[in-house]
GUDREN-657726 format. One record per residue (C-alpha): residue number from 1; residue in three letters; chain; x, y, z. Coordinates in steps of 0.02 Angstrom, whole numbers, plus 50000, padded with zeros to 5 digits. Layout:
% residues N
NUM;Ala;A;X;Y;Z .
...
% end
This chain:
% residues 533
1;Met;A;48821;49974;47885 .
2;Arg;A;48980;49899;47876 .
3;Phe;A;49077;50022;47790 .
4;Arg;A;49024;50155;47935 .
5;Trp;A;49054;50057;48069 .
6;Trp;A;49254;50006;48032 .
7;Arg;A;49252;50212;47971 .
8;Gly;A;49205;50235;48164 .
9;Val;A;49327;50136;48223 .
10;Ala;A;49459;50198;48130 .
11;Ala;A;49410;50365;48204 .
12;Val;A;49431;50305;48368 .
13;Val;A;49604;50238;48344 .
14;Ala;A;49677;50367;48232 .
15;Gly;A;49619;50507;48342 .
16;Ala;A;49713;50408;48483 .
17;Leu;A;49883;50427;48386 .
18;Pro;A;49924;50585;48437 .
19;Ala;A;49947;50530;48641 .
20;Leu;A;50112;50465;48588 .
21;Ser;A;50194;50629;48568 .
22;Phe;A;50162;50628;48764 .
23;Pro;A;50257;50584;48907 .
24;Ala;A;50290;50436;48943 .
25;Pro;A;50314;50378;48773 .
26;Ser;A;50369;50562;48721 .
27;Leu;A;50392;50527;48546 .
28;Trp;A;50386;50720;48510 .
29;Trp;A;50413;50708;48334 .
30;Ser;A;50248;50598;48284 .
31;Ala;A;50133;50743;48362 .
32;Tyr;A;50175;50824;48167 .
33;Ala;A;50102;50679;48054 .
34;Ala;A;50006;50596;48189 .
35;Leu;A;49832;50696;48126 .
36;Val;A;49850;50655;47960 .
37;Pro;A;49761;50480;47971 .
38;Trp;A;49617;50578;48040 .
39;Met;A;49618;50710;47950 .
40;Leu;A;49615;50598;47797 .
41;Leu;A;49473;50476;47832 .
42;Val;A;49378;50661;47895 .
43;Arg;A;49407;50710;47717 .
44;Thr;A;49322;50577;47622 .
45;Ala;A;49173;50555;47726 .
46;Pro;A;49007;50567;47604 .
47;Thr;A;48903;50703;47718 .
48;Ala;A;48940;50833;47848 .
49;Arg;A;48846;50738;47963 .
50;Arg;A;48976;50596;47920 .
51;Ala;A;49120;50703;47953 .
52;Ala;A;49049;50794;48145 .
53;Val;A;49022;50603;48190 .
54;Glu;A;49201;50553;48158 .
55;Gly;A;49258;50738;48224 .
56;Trp;A;49170;50657;48391 .
57;Leu;A;49239;50503;48376 .
58;Gly;A;49416;50540;48373 .
59;Gly;A;49399;50682;48502 .
60;Leu;A;49344;50516;48610 .
61;Gly;A;49502;50400;48559 .
62;Phe;A;49611;50582;48595 .
63;Met;A;49547;50622;48773 .
64;Ala;A;49545;50438;48816 .
65;Ala;A;49712;50374;48758 .
66;Val;A;49755;50568;48863 .
67;His;A;49685;50521;48980 .
68;His;A;49681;50332;49009 .
69;Trp;A;49786;50350;49191 .
70;Leu;A;49647;50405;49268 .
71;Leu;A;49545;50229;49233 .
72;Pro;A;49575;50170;49414 .
73;Ser;A;49508;50324;49479 .
74;Leu;A;49343;50351;49371 .
75;His;A;49325;50169;49301 .
76;Val;A;49188;50177;49183 .
77;Phe;A;49173;50353;49200 .
78;Leu;A;49308;50407;49091 .
79;Val;A;49237;50350;48930 .
80;Val;A;49084;50432;48984 .
81;Leu;A;49187;50598;48999 .
82;Ala;A;49296;50550;48845 .
83;Ala;A;49140;50539;48748 .
84;Leu;A;49063;50683;48826 .
85;Leu;A;49227;50799;48767 .
86;Gly;A;49255;50741;48615 .
87;Leu;A;49094;50813;48553 .
88;Leu;A;49224;50953;48549 .
89;Trp;A;49284;50884;48401 .
90;Ala;A;49129;50862;48299 .
91;Pro;A;49126;51049;48231 .
92;Trp;A;49320;51043;48182 .
93;Gly;A;49274;50874;48060 .
94;Val;A;49164;50959;47973 .
95;Leu;A;49289;51101;47948 .
96;Val;A;49407;50975;47894 .
97;Arg;A;49278;50910;47758 .
98;Tyr;A;49238;51071;47715 .
99;Ala;A;49427;51150;47685 .
100;Leu;A;49486;50981;47613 .
101;Gly;A;49327;50872;47561 .
102;Gly;A;49344;50826;47379 .
103;Ala;A;49448;50916;47268 .
104;Pro;A;49509;51060;47333 .
105;Ser;A;49550;51217;47236 .
106;Val;A;49734;51294;47271 .
107;Arg;A;49626;51443;47339 .
108;Arg;A;49527;51327;47435 .
109;Ala;A;49705;51242;47508 .
110;Cys;A;49762;51388;47563 .
111;Val;A;49614;51419;47658 .
112;Ala;A;49627;51293;47742 .
113;Met;A;49803;51303;47804 .
114;Ala;A;49729;51438;47909 .
115;Val;A;49546;51362;47962 .
116;Val;A;49596;51183;48023 .
117;Pro;A;49722;51220;48136 .
118;Ser;A;49619;51385;48205 .
119;Gly;A;49482;51261;48215 .
120;Trp;A;49583;51136;48342 .
121;Leu;A;49645;51286;48422 .
122;Met;A;49450;51323;48476 .
123;Val;A;49430;51152;48527 .
124;Glu;A;49581;51161;48636 .
125;Leu;A;49540;51340;48731 .
126;Val;A;49366;51281;48752 .
127;Arg;A;49412;51124;48836 .
128;Ser;A;49539;51204;48950 .
129;Trp;A;49388;51265;49063 .
130;Glu;A;49438;51199;49231 .
131;Gly;A;49270;51125;49237 .
132;Leu;A;49290;51014;49083 .
133;Gly;A;49457;50964;49169 .
134;Gly;A;49576;51106;49100 .
135;Pro;A;49719;51133;48996 .
136;Trp;A;49795;50934;49003 .
137;Gly;A;49857;50864;48845 .
138;Leu;A;49855;51007;48718 .
139;Leu;A;49948;50988;48558 .
140;Gly;A;50077;51102;48579 .
141;Ala;A;50116;51023;48768 .
142;Gly;A;50212;50869;48679 .
143;Gln;A;50344;50958;48634 .
144;Trp;A;50398;51018;48825 .
145;Glu;A;50592;50960;48757 .
146;Val;A;50605;51034;48591 .
147;Ser;A;50715;51208;48596 .
148;Pro;A;50638;51285;48428 .
149;Ala;A;50462;51254;48512 .
150;Leu;A;50493;51304;48684 .
151;Arg;A;50556;51471;48591 .
152;Leu;A;50399;51479;48510 .
153;Ala;A;50308;51461;48647 .
154;Ser;A;50391;51613;48739 .
155;Val;A;50314;51721;48585 .
156;Gly;A;50130;51655;48592 .
157;Gly;A;50134;51512;48733 .
158;Val;A;50064;51340;48702 .
159;Trp;A;49950;51401;48588 .
160;Leu;A;50045;51452;48457 .
161;Val;A;50159;51283;48469 .
162;Ser;A;49980;51190;48445 .
163;Leu;A;49937;51288;48298 .
164;Leu;A;50102;51243;48221 .
165;Val;A;50086;51072;48247 .
166;Val;A;49895;51065;48170 .
167;Ala;A;49987;51197;48016 .
168;Val;A;50118;51052;47994 .
169;Asn;A;49972;50892;47992 .
170;Thr;A;49863;50993;47868 .
171;Ala;A;50009;51044;47749 .
172;Leu;A;50047;50867;47741 .
173;Val;A;49866;50814;47700 .
174;Val;A;49858;50938;47562 .
175;Ala;A;50019;50889;47489 .
176;Ile;A;49963;50704;47498 .
177;Ala;A;49795;50679;47433 .
178;Val;A;49732;50852;47361 .
179;Ala;A;49855;50820;47192 .
180;Gly;A;49797;51000;47112 .
181;Ala;A;49881;51090;47277 .
182;Arg;A;50018;50991;47322 .
183;Pro;A;50138;51155;47293 .
184;Val;A;50037;51253;47433 .
185;Gly;A;50057;51101;47566 .
186;Ala;A;50274;51095;47531 .
187;Val;A;50264;51283;47533 .
188;Ser;A;50172;51297;47703 .
189;Leu;A;50295;51141;47784 .
190;Val;A;50443;51281;47713 .
191;Leu;A;50332;51421;47791 .
192;Cys;A;50347;51317;47961 .
193;Ala;A;50506;51271;47947 .
194;Val;A;50556;51462;47930 .
195;Val;A;50445;51550;48068 .
196;Val;A;50516;51423;48198 .
197;Gly;A;50680;51437;48127 .
198;Ala;A;50677;51636;48139 .
199;Val;A;50619;51618;48319 .
200;Ala;A;50749;51502;48383 .
201;Val;A;50870;51610;48306 .
202;Trp;A;50833;51780;48311 .
203;Leu;A;50729;51803;48478 .
204;Pro;A;50838;51851;48614 .
205;Arg;A;50860;51739;48754 .
206;Pro;A;50791;51767;48918 .
207;Ala;A;50943;51871;49026 .
208;Gly;A;51018;51780;49142 .
209;Ala;A;50988;51617;49053 .
210;Ala;A;51155;51560;49048 .
211;Ser;A;51221;51424;49197 .
212;Gly;A;51350;51485;49309 .
213;Thr;A;51273;51658;49348 .
214;Pro;A;51348;51728;49479 .
215;Asp;A;51177;51790;49574 .
216;Gly;A;51082;51616;49528 .
217;Leu;A;50986;51534;49675 .
218;Arg;A;51010;51380;49778 .
219;Ile;A;50844;51286;49790 .
220;Ala;A;50801;51145;49867 .
221;Val;A;50642;50993;49839 .
222;Val;A;50606;50880;49960 .
223;Gln;A;50519;50711;49900 .
224;Pro;A;50452;50580;50023 .
225;Gly;A;50425;50478;49905 .
226;Ala;A;50299;50342;49884 .
227;Val;A;50433;50184;49912 .
228;Ala;A;50453;50264;50079 .
229;Pro;A;50340;50149;50208 .
230;Gly;A;50165;50213;50256 .
231;Val;A;50211;50386;50169 .
232;Val;A;50059;50383;50067 .
233;Asp;A;49922;50265;50138 .
234;Gly;A;49886;50207;50300 .
235;Ala;A;49815;50248;50473 .
236;Asp;A;49979;50353;50522 .
237;Ser;A;50018;50407;50364 .
238;Val;A;50006;50587;50379 .
239;Glu;A;50125;50602;50531 .
240;Arg;A;50255;50457;50431 .
241;Arg;A;50262;50585;50276 .
242;Phe;A;50280;50735;50379 .
243;Ala;A;50434;50659;50488 .
244;Arg;A;50520;50597;50291 .
245;Gly;A;50504;50771;50223 .
246;Glu;A;50577;50821;50414 .
247;Ala;A;50725;50696;50411 .
248;Leu;A;50766;50723;50218 .
249;Thr;A;50770;50923;50246 .
250;Arg;A;50888;50912;50393 .
251;Glu;A;51019;50846;50269 .
252;Leu;A;51027;51007;50169 .
253;Ala;A;51093;51090;50317 .
254;Gly;A;51249;51208;50269 .
255;Gln;A;51221;51200;50097 .
256;Asp;A;51165;51404;50072 .
257;Leu;A;51022;51385;50011 .
258;Ser;A;50880;51509;49942 .
259;Leu;A;50711;51421;49969 .
260;Val;A;50654;51219;50039 .
261;Val;A;50498;51163;49949 .
262;Trp;A;50389;51043;49979 .
263;Gly;A;50253;50957;49894 .
264;Glu;A;50075;50938;49883 .
265;Ser;A;49983;50879;50035 .
266;Ser;A;50154;50859;50126 .
267;Val;A;50072;50937;50294 .
268;Gly;A;49906;50829;50345 .
269;Ala;A;49859;50950;50480 .
270;Asp;A;49811;51153;50486 .
271;Leu;A;49965;51239;50568 .
272;Ala;A;49852;51335;50658 .
273;Ala;A;49776;51196;50729 .
274;Arg;A;49927;51107;50767 .
275;Pro;A;50083;51210;50840 .
276;Asp;A;50197;51094;50868 .
277;Leu;A;50222;51045;50676 .
278;Ala;A;50237;51250;50651 .
279;Ala;A;50374;51242;50782 .
280;Arg;A;50462;51095;50691 .
281;Leu;A;50453;51176;50520 .
282;Ala;A;50522;51328;50612 .
283;Val;A;50660;51233;50679 .
284;Leu;A;50720;51160;50505 .
285;Ser;A;50718;51329;50422 .
286;Arg;A;50833;51399;50541 .
287;Arg;A;50942;51229;50519 .
288;Val;A;50943;51240;50334 .
289;Gly;A;50957;51432;50321 .
290;Ala;A;50817;51444;50217 .
291;Pro;A;50615;51466;50223 .
292;Leu;A;50541;51321;50190 .
293;Leu;A;50376;51333;50063 .
294;Val;A;50246;51179;50114 .
295;Asn;A;50098;51124;50071 .
296;Val;A;49962;51095;50175 .
297;Asp;A;49798;50990;50153 .
298;Ala;A;49685;50990;50298 .
299;Arg;A;49518;51066;50380 .
300;Ser;A;49539;51236;50401 .
301;Thr;A;49474;51422;50393 .
302;Asp;A;49528;51558;50274 .
303;Ala;A;49535;51758;50297 .
304;Ala;A;49386;51777;50261 .
305;Gly;A;49306;51659;50395 .
306;Arg;A;49262;51500;50258 .
307;Ala;A;49281;51345;50324 .
308;Gly;A;49320;51174;50251 .
309;Val;A;49451;51076;50176 .
310;Phe;A;49600;51196;50079 .
311;Lys;A;49738;51149;49992 .
312;Arg;A;49858;51263;50046 .
313;Ala;A;50045;51334;50009 .
314;Val;A;50123;51389;50175 .
315;Leu;A;50271;51496;50178 .
316;Val;A;50385;51478;50336 .
317;Gly;A;50533;51542;50401 .
318;Pro;A;50641;51529;50559 .
319;Glu;A;50519;51626;50666 .
320;Gly;A;50354;51526;50613 .
321;Pro;A;50236;51543;50470 .
322;Thr;A;50250;51695;50398 .
323;Gly;A;50088;51746;50346 .
324;Asp;A;50127;51717;50178 .
325;Thr;A;49974;51582;50103 .
326;Tyr;A;49901;51533;49942 .
327;Asp;A;49737;51416;49934 .
328;Lys;A;49712;51339;49780 .
329;Met;A;49595;51396;49652 .
330;Arg;A;49579;51293;49536 .
331;Leu;A;49520;51124;49576 .
332;Val;A;49527;50950;49489 .
333;Pro;A;49341;50891;49428 .
334;Phe;A;49282;50730;49516 .
335;Gly;A;49468;50746;49613 .
336;Glu;A;49455;50894;49738 .
337;Tyr;A;49256;50931;49705 .
338;Val;A;49111;50844;49628 .
339;Pro;A;49020;50974;49482 .
340;Ala;A;48835;50969;49520 .
341;Arg;A;48871;50851;49664 .
342;Ala;A;48690;50845;49701 .
343;Ala;A;48666;50753;49522 .
344;Leu;A;48829;50670;49487 .
345;Gly;A;48857;50603;49683 .
346;Trp;A;48840;50434;49619 .
347;Val;A;49001;50431;49542 .
348;Thr;A;49088;50419;49709 .
349;Ser;A;49016;50247;49693 .
350;Val;A;49132;50177;49563 .
351;Gly;A;49274;50264;49571 .
352;Arg;A;49388;50360;49671 .
353;Ala;A;49316;50527;49652 .
354;Ala;A;49315;50692;49808 .
355;Gly;A;49201;50640;49950 .
356;Glu;A;49201;50796;50001 .
357;Asp;A;49217;50949;49904 .
358;Arg;A;49392;51081;49933 .
359;Val;A;49358;51249;49958 .
360;Arg;A;49442;51365;49835 .
361;Gly;A;49554;51493;49854 .
362;Thr;A;49516;51676;49806 .
363;Gly;A;49641;51744;49727 .
364;Gln;A;49823;51703;49683 .
365;Val;A;49958;51771;49795 .
366;Val;A;50166;51826;49766 .
367;Met;A;50264;51791;49890 .
368;Val;A;50425;51859;49967 .
369;Leu;A;50545;51759;50055 .
370;Pro;A;50593;51814;50224 .
371;Gly;A;50762;51883;50288 .
372;Glu;A;50780;51962;50112 .
373;Gly;A;50702;52142;50152 .
374;Arg;A;50610;52244;50006 .
375;Gly;A;50737;52179;49867 .
376;Gly;A;50682;51979;49944 .
377;Leu;A;50658;51823;49812 .
378;Arg;A;50457;51851;49740 .
379;Val;A;50397;51677;49712 .
380;Gly;A;50252;51637;49635 .
381;Pro;A;50140;51450;49705 .
382;Leu;A;50029;51350;49607 .
383;Ile;A;49947;51175;49653 .
384;Cys;A;49974;51027;49549 .
385;Phe;A;49825;51060;49436 .
386;Glu;A;49852;51227;49418 .
387;Thr;A;50013;51224;49303 .
388;Ala;A;49938;51161;49166 .
389;Phe;A;49858;51318;49156 .
390;Pro;A;49958;51474;49050 .
391;Asp;A;49881;51620;49114 .
392;Met;A;49882;51574;49277 .
393;Ser;A;50107;51573;49275 .
394;Arg;A;50086;51728;49167 .
395;Arg;A;49984;51832;49298 .
396;Leu;A;50108;51789;49413 .
397;Val;A;50243;51860;49330 .
398;Arg;A;50168;52002;49281 .
399;Glu;A;50150;52042;49456 .
400;Gly;A;50323;52018;49486 .
401;Ala;A;50362;51843;49528 .
402;Gln;A;50540;51798;49503 .
403;Val;A;50518;51603;49530 .
404;Leu;A;50380;51504;49476 .
405;Val;A;50339;51354;49617 .
406;Gly;A;50215;51200;49564 .
407;Gln;A;50173;51090;49713 .
408;Ser;A;50126;50954;49672 .
409;Ser;A;50081;50730;49734 .
410;Thr;A;50027;50622;49594 .
411;Ser;A;50029;50478;49724 .
412;Ser;A;49873;50417;49660 .
413;Phe;A;49925;50368;49480 .
414;Gln;A;50115;50324;49497 .
415;Gly;A;50160;50190;49382 .
416;Ser;A;50061;50298;49245 .
417;Trp;A;50101;50421;49143 .
418;Ala;A;50034;50555;49250 .
419;Pro;A;50185;50605;49338 .
420;Glu;A;50309;50601;49194 .
421;Gln;A;50154;50723;49097 .
422;His;A;50145;50842;49254 .
423;Ala;A;50332;50880;49242 .
424;Ser;A;50324;50920;49085 .
425;Leu;A;50223;51045;49121 .
426;Ala;A;50347;51165;49183 .
427;Ala;A;50439;51179;49060 .
428;Leu;A;50319;51255;48965 .
429;Arg;A;50259;51382;49089 .
430;Ala;A;50435;51417;49107 .
431;Ala;A;50483;51446;48932 .
432;Glu;A;50326;51547;48917 .
433;Thr;A;50373;51682;49046 .
434;Gly;A;50545;51668;49047 .
435;Arg;A;50543;51628;49232 .
436;Pro;A;50646;51473;49303 .
437;Met;A;50494;51344;49388 .
438;Val;A;50520;51232;49517 .
439;His;A;50418;51067;49502 .
440;Ala;A;50395;50989;49689 .
441;Thr;A;50308;50836;49743 .
442;Leu;A;50256;50715;49854 .
443;Thr;A;50318;50559;49768 .
444;Gly;A;50380;50615;49610 .
445;Val;A;50409;50662;49466 .
446;Ser;A;50523;50812;49526 .
447;Ala;A;50613;50940;49404 .
448;Val;A;50670;51110;49395 .
449;Phe;A;50663;51198;49248 .
450;Gly;A;50775;51359;49190 .
451;Pro;A;50692;51524;49121 .
452;Asp;A;50704;51443;48944 .
453;Gly;A;50598;51282;48985 .
454;Arg;A;50781;51167;48980 .
455;Arg;A;50790;51055;49111 .
456;Val;A;50921;51109;49266 .
457;Gly;A;51001;50975;49349 .
458;Gly;A;50942;50789;49347 .
459;Val;A;50753;50724;49397 .
460;Ile;A;50681;50638;49553 .
461;Gly;A;50585;50489;49497 .
462;Thr;A;50456;50410;49577 .
463;Asp;A;50554;50276;49628 .
464;Arg;A;50663;50376;49743 .
465;Ser;A;50643;50469;49939 .
466;Ala;A;50777;50606;49925 .
467;Ala;A;50791;50787;49938 .
468;Ala;A;50895;50870;49801 .
469;Val;A;50962;51049;49767 .
470;Phe;A;50971;51144;49626 .
471;Asp;A;51057;51270;49544 .
472;Val;A;50934;51363;49472 .
473;Pro;A;50980;51498;49333 .
474;Pro;A;50873;51670;49365 .
475;Gly;A;50742;51737;49207 .
476;Arg;A;50735;51916;49158 .
477;Gly;A;50663;52054;49042 .
478;Thr;A;50473;52016;48972 .
479;Thr;A;50437;51866;48863 .
480;Ala;A;50317;51919;48720 .
481;Tyr;A;50185;51786;48768 .
482;Val;A;50189;51879;48968 .
483;Arg;A;50170;52042;48863 .
484;Phe;A;50054;52015;48740 .
485;Gly;A;49967;51845;48811 .
486;Asp;A;49832;51759;48722 .
487;Trp;A;49868;51837;48544 .
488;Ala;A;49863;51668;48473 .
489;Val;A;49694;51604;48522 .
490;His;A;49626;51788;48465 .
491;Gly;A;49699;51766;48293 .
492;Ala;A;49627;51620;48264 .
493;Leu;A;49445;51653;48322 .
494;Ala;A;49492;51805;48216 .
495;Val;A;49507;51665;48065 .
496;Leu;A;49353;51570;48092 .
497;Val;A;49250;51743;48120 .
498;Ala;A;49315;51781;47951 .
499;Leu;A;49269;51625;47882 .
500;Cys;A;49101;51641;47948 .
501;Ala;A;49070;51804;47874 .
502;Val;A;49117;51756;47707 .
503;Glu;A;49028;51585;47692 .
504;Gly;A;48889;51685;47761 .
505;Gly;A;48887;51827;47645 .
506;Arg;A;48888;51693;47510 .
507;Ala;A;48732;51619;47577 .
508;Leu;A;48656;51764;47553 .
509;Arg;A;48708;51789;47380 .
510;Arg;A;48652;51640;47333 .
511;Arg;A;48459;51653;47419 .
512;Pro;A;48340;51664;47273 .
513;Gly;A;48264;51873;47324 .
514;Pro;A;48079;51896;47324 .
515;Gly;A;47957;51870;47186 .
516;Pro;A;47873;52031;47082 .
517;Leu;A;47741;52111;47214 .
518;Val;A;47590;52101;47073 .
519;Pro;A;47436;52018;47098 .
520;Pro;A;47436;51826;47039 .
521;Ala;A;47328;51831;46865 .
522;Arg;A;47144;51764;46884 .
523;Arg;A;47101;51607;46781 .
524;Ala;A;46957;51582;46696 .
525;Arg;A;46852;51424;46748 .
526;Ala;A;46685;51366;46699 .
527;Ser;A;46518;51413;46804 .
528;Ala;A;46462;51245;46899 .
529;Gly;A;46301;51240;46815 .
530;Arg;A;46359;51271;46645 .
531;Arg;A;46471;51126;46542 .
532;Ala;A;46645;51184;46453 .
533;Arg;A;46646;51194;46281 .
% end
């Protein structure tokens, strides 16, 4: 019992190690060996059931570590959620033991190099569903500042980067623990390096990504900041927040801007119900000579007549709102709505869960900036949590977006890893799509990334209340990820289906066939009234 108890603790700790690769620690290099202790533990599990338990406990440790900054909001419920989502890694634990347990042959080690990363990717795919918390903390996302990894993301998205990271970990386990198949681990490491190098050297870079491009864009980000008094909390915080954004925007006059972006919840009232606010925004647009993309968090109605609280991106020109709006489609579980509120509504009493569900938008929108005619700049807006979803930015680019804009807040998580983690997601979305991305926040961190995923200019940190102008290189052409989508996920699924088919066929061949269809032999037995001799 003591042996099992310590193995369980070791699984939780080992599962938490990959969290160090994400911001704020940003030890990106650690991801390539962070899974090794967990995998070495699971491969020695005495039974498949024990491997499943250690897979689950490691998943619990991973989810709790990656999302630890939610603790002030969810309290003990964070542990419950981490335990539930950790169950997704139970089958992966069984898969690791199957492929790497005991003394694998060279053939089985080769199989492990394919099935173990594929199994991990299926876990990431399932937990990326919005209702399970979305794709926050995908293993490949920790490589957001590594140029070769960003190049790989342009080919197969963050999914391909995750596959690479897990493949390197698997190769290290084979090289360390499988004496008879160490050449397989060494060759696999070389192959991973060759693939990444080939993509980095030979893949064409996004057109227009070079700095100093004459047709570059000048985009301003306005961040009121938590350091400004009364901007985040307080009875009149809505008015103070708007006034601070207004004052910062006035400072941008005369800078030949293409667009000014405000963060999430920068406007706390419906502009249709507050024409005075709409008029003040129009004045700002005329003053700076560019449209404003603001974000309204207020009770309103949409074009279909639905009423409720919306998170809405609104484009405002010199004459007022242009009519281009986007309502947030993917809401943060518990933060913006409570799943199955009738059963789980009690969580609002133990944490800062949403007291009222936000209303979902019905479709994505590409906005055309006013004053540019039919050839005007096309902007694809995303709101907060949505920048974590690669499919949403891909769809916007396929629909013609030339610039991606993410509006966020993270005001509830100041002083944690969350603001840096959120900003880093924009680098991946830019690299995947070959389009620049602006990450504008209410309280930081705000940043801009070029079409190759590299940061443009500096960042506006959580300790600042400021407006900044960024010279943004445009992106042209179509990346492989935009063109072919989640092919890495489909390939991983095909690997696992093939494994199941092969193992299923073997199981059928090992199953004994039916016996001969002949009547059973009759045995002679003594009569009840006659003693046998």
